[in-house]
VODRENMI-524898 format. One line per 8 residues: their letters; for each residue x, y, z of N, C-alpha, C, O. Coordinates in steps of 0.05 Angstrom, whole numbers. Each point is the difference from the previous one (the first is absolute). Example, Ala and Ser with C-alpha at 12.3 -4.5 7.8 and 13.67 -1.06 7.14 Angstrom:
<lolums>
AS	264:-114:156:-18:24:0:18:24:0:21:0:13  -28:21:-27:16:24:1:-15:22:14:10:22:4
</lolums>
This chain:
<lolums>
XXXXXXXX	18:-25:-2:-19:25:4:18:24:-2:22:1:12  -31:18:-26:16:28:0:-18:23:-2:-22:-2:-11  30:24:22:-19:18:-7:1:12:-26:20:2:-13  -45:7:6:-8:14:-29:18:24:0:5:13:21  6:-7:-47:12:24:-2:-21:30:0:-23:-1:-8  33:18:16:-17:21:4:7:25:-10:18:13:12  -32:-2:-38:5:25:-14:-28:13:8:-22:-11:1  30:37:5:-25:21:1:-17:0:-24:-24:-5:-2
XXXXXXXX	44:11:-19:-15:5:-30:-22:-25:-8:-23:3:-8  34:-24:13:-15:-24:-1:-27:-2:14:-21:-6:-11  26:12:32:-17:0:23:-24:20:-3:-23:-6:8  27:30:-18:-18:15:-5:-20:-6:-21:-24:6:2  37:-22:-26:-15:-7:-20:-19:-23:10:-23:-1:-9  31:-17:26:-16:-25:4:-20:4:23:-22:-12:1  32:32:21:-21:2:21:-30:6:-7:-18:-8:15  12:23:-37:-31:3:-1:-10:-25:-16:-25:-3:3
XXXXXXXX	35:-14:-16:-7:-21:-5:-2:-24:18:-17:-17:-1  39:18:20:-3:-21:24:-22:9:21:-12:-17:13  8:44:-12:-24:4:18:-27:-8:-10:-16:-11:14  12:17:-42:-21:-15:-7:-3:-25:-1:-21:-10:8  43:-5:-19:-5:-28:7:-4:-8:26:-17:-18:3  27:27:17:-8:-5:28:-27:3:9:-12:-18:13  1:44:-20:-27:5:2:-18:-16:-11:-19:-9:13  23:3:-39:-17:-22:-13:-1:-28:9:-20:-14:-1
XXXXXXXX	45:5:12:2:-21:9:-16:-9:28:-12:-20:4  18:45:14:-13:3:25:-29:1:2:-12:-11:18  -2:27:-39:-21:6:-4:-21:-29:-6:-21:-8:11  36:-1:-34:-14:-29:-11:1:-19:20:-20:-13:2  41:9:15:5:-20:18:-24:4:25:-12:-17:13  10:40:-13:-19:7:29:-28:-2:-10:-16:-13:13  12:22:-32:-30:-5:-15:-4:-29:5:-17:-9:16  32:-6:-30:-6:-29:2:1:-13:24:-14:-20:2
XXXXXXXX	31:31:20:-4:-13:22:-20:8:16:-9:-14:17  0:37:-22:-28:3:16:-23:-15:-9:-17:-8:16  15:5:-44:-16:-16:-11:-1:-27:11:-22:-9:6  43:-6:-5:-1:-30:10:0:4:35:-4:-19:15  10:42:-8:0:-2:34:-37:5:3:-10:-10:19  -3:22:-34:-19:3:4:-17:-27:-10:-21:-3:13  25:-12:-29:-10:-24:-6:2:-23:15:-16:-18:-1  39:19:18:7:-22:12:5:10:32:9:-17:16
XXXXXXXX	-13:38:-8:-10:13:24:23:4:23:-1:-9:23  21:24:-37:25:9:11:5:24:-3:-14:12:-17  31:0:30:9:31:-5:27:2:-6:18:-15:7  -17:40:-23:25:8:-9:10:29:7:-13:20:-4  36:-21:14:17:23:6:15:13:-23:21:-11:-8  -30:31:-1:10:15:-22:30:9:6:16:-2:-18  -8:12:44:27:8:6:15:-24:4:25:4:-3  -32:-30:8:12:-26:5:8:-6:-31:23:-7:-5
XXXXXXXX	-38:8:-13:4:-9:-26:16:23:-13:16:-5:-18  -19:29:27:25:17:-17:27:-5:9:20:0:-14  -21:-5:39:29:-7:16:11:-20:-9:24:0:-4  -43:-28:-1:9:-21:-11:12:2:-32:20:-13:-7  -30:27:-9:6:4:-26:23:19:2:20:-6:-13  -20:25:27:24:18:3:24:-14:9:21:11:-7  -20:-32:20:21:-15:13:9:-20:-14:23:-7:1  -40:-4:-18:5:-23:-21:12:11:-20:21:-9:-7
XXXXXXXX	-31:31:-6:7:12:-22:31:16:5:14:2:-19  -5:9:45:22:4:9:24:-22:-7:19:2:-15  -28:-25:33:18:-25:-2:4:-6:-26:23:-5:-7  -41:4:-9:0:-9:-33:14:19:-16:7:-6:-23  -2:31:32:18:14:-15:27:-6:-2:15:9:-18  -8:-26:37:28:0:6:8:-29:-20:23:-10:-4  -44:1:-5:4:-28:-15:-11:6:-28:-1:-20:-14  -7:42:3:-9:2:-25:-24:-13:-8:-3:-5:-24
XXXXXXXX	-17:-2:42:-23:-10:-5:-25:22:1:0:21:12  -23:-33:-32:-20:13:-8:-17:8:28:-2:-15:19  -9:38:-20:-15:13:22:-23:-23:8:-12:-12:-17  9:10:39:-19:-19:14:-28:12:-2:-5:22:9  -11:-39:-21:-30:10:-3:-18:-24:5:11:-22:2  -36:24:-1:-21:-20:6:-2:-12:-27:4:15:-19  -11:-39:15:-9:-19:-22:-29:-2:5:-12:-14:16  0:31:-36:-35:1:-1:-8:-23:-10:-19:-11:13
XXXXXXXX	30:-3:-34:-12:-22:-11:2:-28:23:-16:-18:3  37:22:7:7:-19:19:-18:-4:26:-12:-19:9  14:44:-2:-17:9:26:-29:-12:-2:-11:-14:17  2:22:-42:-35:-7:-5:-3:-33:-4:-21:-12:4  51:-2:-14:-9:-26:-8:2:-15:32:-17:-16:6  38:24:12:2:-10:23:-27:3:18:-8:-17:17  -2:41:-23:-23:9:19:-21:-18:-10:-16:-5:18  12:-4:-37:-22:-11:-18:1:-37:11:-18:-15:7
XXXXXXXX	43:12:-8:6:-27:3:-3:-6:36:-1:-23:9  0:41:5:-3:-3:25:29:-7:18:-1:-8:24  20:12:-35:25:-1:20:-2:19:27:-10:23:1  19:-37:17:-6:11:29:29:10:9:-3:14:20  27:-16:-28:23:3:10:21:15:-21:-3:-2:-24  23:16:36:17:13:-20:13:-24:-19:6:5:-23  -1:-29:35:14:-18:-19:-14:-19:-10:1:-23:8  -15:32:-26:-18:-11:-19:10:-15:-20:-13:-18:-8
X	38:25:-2:12:-10:-20:-5:8:-30:13:-11:-18
</lolums>
């Protein structure tokens, strides 16, 4: 693992796109979470979701991974199939 290179000129070009991506990922995942929380009777804490995405994406930035996001189609399939644990395979 290495620290990413840091150039302010590149950062100013990337920052608006990164912020838009982060907001879209958060809004999408939170809305899907709320739909399934209502469907299955549990509560969602938006602050906890934001912290989780932030920490995961910060850790992932050191390994050049894609931004963490919710899988909408997989969530719908798993919800419809009745899986009751996070380890549904």
